[in-house]
C-alpha angles and dihedrals in degrees: 000000000000123000123179115190120190090322117187137177139174134177094204118007091210087064091048136246118316087208134346137184092015113166133171140142129215129190128207110291096020119136114209123195115200111205132183144120123283115292095018094121104260095136091041090055090052090051091054091051088051091049093240089120123036117231117243091213140000123022143260116209120195122183109204139025120302129224118198130206111190125213090254138338134202110192116214092226133048096259120179120239090253091051090051092053094045087058086071087068092065091111090058096045118086121233113282091008127122122232112278129226088262091055091055090046091053090047092051091047090054091049091048092050089058095043094251102115093113091059098056094108096042120102111258092227091058094062127096120257093259093048091049091053090051090050090052090051088050089052090055091048091050087061087064091234127183094202125044119200120189126184109213092323095183102032098112099035134100121248095268095051091043087058092047092052095045093046090048092052092048093048094048092049091052096044098041099028088237119173106229132197121183135169122219143168090213117081091196088067089063091048089049100049116003133083094190131045135194114198113200105204097161144339092290100013115097139152119200130178144088117336091242093053101039104037100067124140094259095051095046093046089054092046095054099032093237138080114274134170136209108232125195127194138163121254126170090349092305131109111240125194129201138161123240133182118245112225121197124212090258090054090053093047091051091049091053091047092050091053 
């Protein structure tokens, strides 16, 4: 479905490669979480997959149409929720043509699938952050995409809405056999929803594989430059995993001093 072979990109070669020799392979229905510190090139990698930026070397092959959910969006005009979702049908609408009845039907179907039908006449800008993210996902679904790419979809949301977004992405992948790629600063998001992970340690330093194999304590500690631990506990007769930082006594003393 998606095959990256020795992909590399730079904005200015004098400043060095943003990423280089990046390879991974995703099948239909896979969910890939891309993790790494700020400025490591996660969003840039997404833009090369989307074709917004041209690779400097290597290749990324994607079989199927791609839907994109940006980190945030602020439309210049007071569009309704339905109008925002119909925009996802741009690929199906001929040049200089208005959306058809079928385009509006597809948009309403996408809203209904995400439980947003009652908001179709509301202004997009009046919705909460979590609701706006769901509307943007509906817009991507209205495009009838095979691949869904999301840039930090839960970064500015509270715990409840983070869970809603991640559960929605996981459910849609399972129901529609969508291939999903999302970036995140939170390793627990990968544990929650993904089956594959790509850790971006440096410009040419990557680890790709299953979440269980790649997201061990040692790899995550190296990724974030601090000691972290995978923690498992039982809840509602299910084993739940998360990732927590490990603070030493000196870390705590420094934190108190800095306050």
